[in-house]
N, C-alpha and C positions, 0 to 999 in steps of 0.2 A: 379375740383370737387367743387360742390356748398357747401356753408356753411349751416350746418344743424341747425335749430331752432326748438323749440317746444312750445306748449301752452297746458296746462292741464286743464280740468274741471271735476267736479264730484268727486267721492270718491278718497281717496289717499292711500288706502291699497296696500301693495306690494303682487304680486302673480306671477304666471307663467302659461304657456300654456302646461306644461309637466305633464303628469300623465300616463306614458307608462310602461307596464311590459316588462321585458326582461328575457331571460333565457340563462344561460351559462352551458350547459350540456355536453361539450366535456369531455371525460374521461381523467383522468390524464395519463401522459406518463408512463404507467406501462405495463411490459411484462407479460400479464396474463397467457399466455401459460407456460412461465418459472416458474412462481409462482405455477401453478397447478402441473407441473412436479415435483417441489421440494416437494410439499405437498404430492404428491403420494409416492415419494420415501421414505420419512420419515415414512409414515404411513405403507407402505408394510414391511419395515425393522422392524417396531414395531410389526406387525402382525406375522412375522416369529419368533421373539423372544418370543412373547406371546405363539405361538404354542409349542416351545421347552420347555418353562418354565411350561406351563399348563400340558403337558404330564408328565414332571418330578414330579411335585407336586402330580398329581393324582396317579401316580404309587407308589410313596413313601408313600402317605397318605393311600392308600388301604393296602399296605404291612404292615405297622406299626399300622394301626387302628387309624389314627389321623383324627378326623372330621374336624378340623381346616385346616389341610394341604389340605384335599379333598375340602373344601369350597373355599380355596384360589386358588385351581386348577380351580374350576368352574368359578371363578372370572376372571382367565386368559383367559379361553376359551370365556367368554363373551367379553373380549377385542378384540378377533379376529373378532367376528361378527361386532362390533362397528367400527373396523379398516376398514373393507371392506365397511361398510356404509359411513364412512368418505371419502373414495376414490370416491365413487359414487357421494356423495353430493358436494365435491369440484370440481369434473369434471362438473357437470351440473350447480352448483351455481356460477361458475366463468366464465360462457359463456357471451359473449358480449350482450347488449341489442338488442332486435329485435322489429318487429312491434307490436307483441302481449304483449311484456314485455319491455315497453320503459324505465323502471327503472332498468332493469337488472334481474338477477335470484338470488339475494342474499338471498331471503327469503327461498330458498331451504336449504341453510345452517342452517337457523333458525329452520325449521321444522326438519332437521336432528338432531340438538342439542336437540330439544324437544323430539324426539324419543329416543335419546341416554339417556337422563335423566329417561325416563320412563323404559327402559330396566334395568338401574342400580337399580331403586327402586324395580323392580320385582325380580331381582337377590338377592337384599339385604333381601327382605322378605323371599325368599325361604331358604337362608343360616341361617338367625335367627330363622325361625321356626324349621328347622331340628336340629339346635344346642340346642334350648331350650328343645325340646323333648328328646334329648340325655342326657342333664343335669338333667332333671327331672326324667328320667328313671334310672339314676345312673349307666350307662354302664361303665365298667372298661376300662381304658385306659392304655395299657402297655407302658413301656419306649420306646420312638421312636428310640433311638440309634443315634450315632454321624453322620452316613451318611444321615439320614433324616434331621438333623439339618443343615448339610452341604448343602443339596439341597435348604433349605429355605434361607441360607445366599447367595447362588449363585443367586437365584431368586431375592432377594432383590437388589443385585448390578446390576443385568440386568435391572430391571424395573427402578431403579433410573437413570441409564444411558439413557434409552429411554425417560424418562420423561424430562430430561435436553435438549436432542437433539431435541425432538419434540417441546418443548416450545421455544427453540431458533429459529427454523424455523417458528413456528406460528407467532411470533412477527415480523419476518422479512417480511413475506408475508401478515401480518395483517389479520389473519384468526381466528375468535373467535371459530369456530367449532374445528379447529386444536388445539387451545389452550385448549378447553374443553377436547379434547381427551388426551392431555398431562397431565392434572390434573386427568384424568381417570387413567392414568398409575401411577401417583404419589399415588393415592388412593390404587392401587394394591401393590405399594411398602410399603406404611404404614400399609396395612393389613398384609403383610408378616412380618412386624416387630412384630405385635401383635401375629401372628402365631408362630413366633420364641420364643417369650416369653412363649407362652403356651407349646411349645415343650420342652424347657429347664425345665420348671416346671414340666412337666410330666416325664422327665428323672430323676428328683429328687424325684419322688413319688407323686407329686401333680396332679393327673390325671384330676381332675375336671377343672383345668385351661385351658385344651385344649378346652372344650366346651365353657367356658366363652370367650376365645380368638376368637372362631368362631362367637359368638354373637356380640362381639365388631366389628369384621370385617364387619358383616352385617349392623351394625348401621352406620359405616363409609362410606360404599358403598352407603347406602340409603341417607346419608346427602349430598354426592356429587350429587346424582341424583336429590334430591330436589332442590339444588341450580341451577342446569342447567334448570330444569323445570320453576323455577321462572324467571330466566333471559330471557329465550326464550319467555315466555308468555308476559313479559313486552315489548319485541320487537314486538311481533305480534299485540299489541294494540297501536303501534306507540308512545311509551313513549319517551319523549324528553331526550336529553343528560343531564348529571348533570348540575346544575345551574352554577357552577364555569367554566365549558367548554363553556357554552353558553355566559356568561359574557365576557370571553376572546375573542370569536368571535365577539361580539358587540364592544369591545374595539378596535380590529383590524380594523373593518369597519369604525368606527368613526374617526380613525386617518388618513384616506385617505383624501388628500387635496379636499376641496370644498364639503365635506360631512357635512351637517348641522345636521344630526341626523340619527338614525336608530331605527326602531320600528317593531312590529309584526315579530320578529325573531323566526322562528320555525325550529325544527330539529327532525329527526327520523332516525332510523337505518334500513338498509337492509342488513342483514348478517353482513359482516365485513366492509361495507361501510356506509356512512352517507349522507343524503339528507338534504339540507338547503334552506330555502327560507326566504326573508327579504324585508322590505321596506326601501329604501334609500332616505333621504330628501336632495335635491340639491338646490342651490341658485335659486331664482325665476328668470325667464325670460332668462335662458340659453337656447341654442338651444337644439333640441331633440338629435342631434348627440353628442353634448358635454356631456349631461346628461348621455347618454347611455355609453359613454366611461368612465365617472366617475364610473358607475355601474360596467363596465368591470374590472376596476382597483380594486374595492372592492372585486370582485370575484377572481382575480388573487392573491391578498394578502391573502385572506382566504384560498385558495388552498395551497399556499406555507406554511402557518402555520399549516394546517391540511390536510396532504396528504390523509386521508381516505375520504375526501369529493369527492363524485362521481357525485353529481349534485347540482348546485347552481342556484336558480332562484331569481332574484332581480326585485323589482317594484319601479320605479322612482316616487317620490312624490315632487311637488314643494313647499309643506308646510307640517308641522307635523300635521297629522290628526289622530294620534293614539287615540284610545278610542272613536272615532266618529262613527256614523252610516256608514255601508259599502256604498260606493259611488253608486254602482249599484242599491241600494235599495232606493235612493233618486230620486225625480223627476229630469229628465234631462234637461240640457240647450240646446238651439239650436246649432246644428253643423254648420260648415262653410257654407254649401249650403243654409241652412235656415237662417243663419245670413245675408248672402248677399242679399237674397230675401227680408227679413224684412227691412234691411237698404235701399234697393233700393225703397221699398214702402214708406219709410219716407223721403228719400233724393233725389228722382228722379228729383225733380224740382231744385235742387241746382247744380250750375255749378261746384263747387268744387268736388262734388261726381263723376262727369264724368271725372274730371282731375286726379283721383287717379292712382297711378302706383303700389301700393302694399297695402295690408291690413293684419296686424298681429292681431291675437286674442290670449288672455291669459285668461284662466279659473281659477277662484278662488272665494271662499266665495260665491258660488252659484250665481256669476255674470260673465259677460264676459267683460274683458277689450279690448278696440279697439284702435289699433295704426294705424293711417291713414297717408299715405305718398303721397305727390304730388311733381312733379318736379318744378312747377311754380304755383303761385296763380293767380286766375282770376283777371283781371285788376281792380285795385281800392280796392282790399280786403286785409286785414291783417290776419296774423295767428290768432290773438285774435278774430277778427270778424268772421273768418271762423269757429273756434271752438265753439263760442257762437251760431252761426247760426245752426251748426250740432247738438249741444246739444238741442236747442230749438225745432228743428224739430223732434228729437227722444225722446221727453219727455215722450211719452206713453210707450216706450220700457224700462220697469223697470228692465230688465236683464242686461242692459248696466252698467258697473261699471266705470272704469276710460276711458276717452276719450282723446286721445292724437293726436295732429296734427303735422306732421313732414314735413319740407321742404327739399327735397332731395330724392335720390333713396332709395327704401325700402331695407331691409336686404336680401331679395332673398330667 
């Protein structure tokens, strides 16, 4: 193998020929079907409990004349509707991406959560309005009796159990919609606590506490609905993940060997999943395949640290251009075919040009670095002389940056 030498002329800045976007969109190894089945199971169990509890509350409330218990029963029945909606949303929202929905169907869960919040606010308004009218009207509330209080206690225990069960499953399958439904169950349990207080007070002759308890139940349900509306609307307008989470992702990416920096890191949520894109700065003059593998390693480590990442798109940069004008908005440099044509026009009379075996181009700082390879120099010519002759003949080509002449085979 011949010994390689080089001569350099012109500018001395370092750069690379790499500026290639890449996308790592393979879904994590998650059994979506199993997760969906588990979500459906816990939701249907919750719906069955809501049905039994709702009937018991309504019957008891009507029989003893407790507005709070009737309102709580209505709340339980609203849970059944939302449970059924959650089943449908998790079924369609967790389907695999297709040609019309390349990012998946996660936004179906977002829309379902938005709808769920709206329903809760509507129910809360109805409960509060009826209870205020009852309180202002001064309707008498008889003592509910021990059995009505017992119904409330049993309902409280049932709703607290389904809350804990649903929340545990929601976190395991990473479903925000299912988690929202769990907190919906918790709101029902808390409202039952308020109802229980009102029933006990009415049992001891403080009947107006029943209406107050119903109003408090309405406010609690409305607060949960408002929170769900706010969170879902933030997701619909592609709000980024919290700053601490984004900085953690940046730190993971920058710890990958040969990563010189990360910029333009952007995140957004699609239901229970997260989409990420970022620019990765790599050492100048590495090959395209090496730079791409560096990006793949960044993607792998990010996915390991954040299993909710469903899609990672990385853009390879040979230099840190954060804050600069988008490259596609700048005047373009000549591509290889144009470069060869322009160089041929300038160097066609030079014998060393026709002796070339390879030509590498590196784009940086709005210039093109040219690495010129020959197996042998024309008789009587030195590398220094060849480089000077090439530079002089190309003096009108102001887009040429660094000109390097190499003796030996090209990199291929």
